[in-house]
C-alpha positions as CSV (number, residue, x, y, z in Angstrom):
1,M,-58.0,3.0,-87.1
2,N,-59.5,5.5,-85.4
3,K,-60.9,3.1,-82.9
4,N,-57.7,1.7,-82.0
5,L,-56.3,5.1,-81.5
6,Q,-59.2,5.6,-79.1
7,I,-58.4,2.6,-77.2
8,I,-54.8,3.5,-76.9
9,V,-55.7,7.0,-75.6
10,C,-58.4,5.5,-73.1
11,L,-55.2,3.1,-71.6
12,L,-52.5,5.5,-71.5
13,Y,-55.0,7.7,-69.4
14,I,-56.1,5.1,-66.7
15,I,-52.4,4.1,-66.5
16,F,-51.6,7.8,-66.0
17,I,-54.5,8.0,-63.1
18,C,-53.3,4.8,-61.6
19,L,-49.6,6.3,-61.6
20,L,-51.2,9.4,-60.2
21,L,-53.0,7.9,-57.5
22,N,-49.9,5.5,-56.3
23,Q,-47.4,8.3,-56.0
24,L,-50.4,10.1,-53.5
25,V,-50.8,7.0,-51.6
26,Y,-46.9,6.3,-51.1
27,S,-46.2,9.6,-50.3
28,K,-48.5,9.5,-47.6
29,K,-47.5,6.5,-46.2
30,T,-43.9,7.9,-46.4
31,E,-45.2,10.8,-44.2
32,N,-46.8,8.9,-41.5
33,F,-43.7,6.7,-41.4
34,N,-41.6,10.0,-40.7
35,D,-44.0,11.7,-38.3
36,S,-44.7,8.7,-36.2
37,K,-41.3,7.0,-36.5
38,C,-38.7,9.7,-36.5
39,K,-40.3,12.1,-33.9
40,K,-40.8,9.6,-31.0
41,K,-38.6,6.2,-31.7
42,C,-35.3,7.5,-33.6
43,S,-32.5,9.7,-33.0
44,R,-29.7,10.3,-35.3
45,G,-31.5,8.6,-37.8
46,L,-30.8,5.4,-36.2
47,S,-34.2,3.1,-34.6
48,L,-33.8,3.5,-30.5
49,K,-35.4,-0.3,-30.6
50,C,-32.8,-2.2,-28.9
51,P,-32.0,-5.4,-31.1
52,H,-31.5,-7.5,-28.0
53,A,-35.5,-7.3,-26.4
54,G,-36.8,-4.7,-27.9
55,C,-37.1,-1.8,-25.3
56,N,-36.1,1.8,-26.3
57,V,-32.5,3.2,-25.6
58,K,-31.6,6.1,-24.2
59,E,-29.0,8.8,-25.3
60,K,-26.6,9.3,-22.2
61,N,-23.1,10.5,-21.7
62,G,-22.6,10.5,-25.5
63,E,-23.5,6.6,-26.3
64,F,-26.7,4.9,-26.2
65,I,-27.7,2.7,-23.4
66,C,-30.4,-0.2,-23.1
67,P,-32.0,0.5,-19.7
68,C,-33.6,-3.2,-19.9
69,H,-30.4,-5.0,-20.0
70,G,-27.4,-2.9,-20.1
71,S,-26.5,-3.0,-24.0
72,R,-24.3,0.1,-25.0
73,F,-24.4,1.4,-28.7
74,S,-21.8,4.1,-30.2
75,L,-23.7,7.5,-31.3
76,E,-23.6,5.9,-34.8
77,G,-25.3,2.9,-33.7
78,K,-22.3,0.6,-33.6
79,L,-22.7,-2.3,-30.7
80,L,-20.1,-1.7,-27.8
81,E,-21.3,-3.7,-25.3
82,G,-23.9,-6.5,-25.2
83,P,-26.1,-8.5,-24.4
84,A,-27.1,-7.2,-27.7
85,E,-25.5,-8.7,-31.1
86,T,-26.1,-6.5,-33.4
87,D,-25.7,-3.0,-34.1
88,L,-28.8,-0.4,-33.9
89,Q,-30.5,-0.4,-37.5
90,P,-31.2,2.8,-39.7
91,C,-34.6,4.8,-38.8
92,G,-35.1,5.0,-42.6
93,C,-36.2,8.6,-42.3
94,N,-34.5,12.0,-43.5
95,K,-35.1,14.2,-40.1
């Protein structure tokens, strides 16, 4: 029994270490995503990438406007005028 208990404790320790490492890696990836995406490519929790051709929309006169082809979006990301066919996507960050 003593040897079985040692094996169980060893396995539990390995699982704990794996979970700890996974948490460290995951939190670091999330920070990098937030730092790079939300400061440069997001506003108001929305991606600034136009769903039509991928240009960065600009906030102007109370709406987002795509400088490439003129698509317009509300400040909530709803499509107001094409050629884009969908709303702006959520950024995925809390900044």
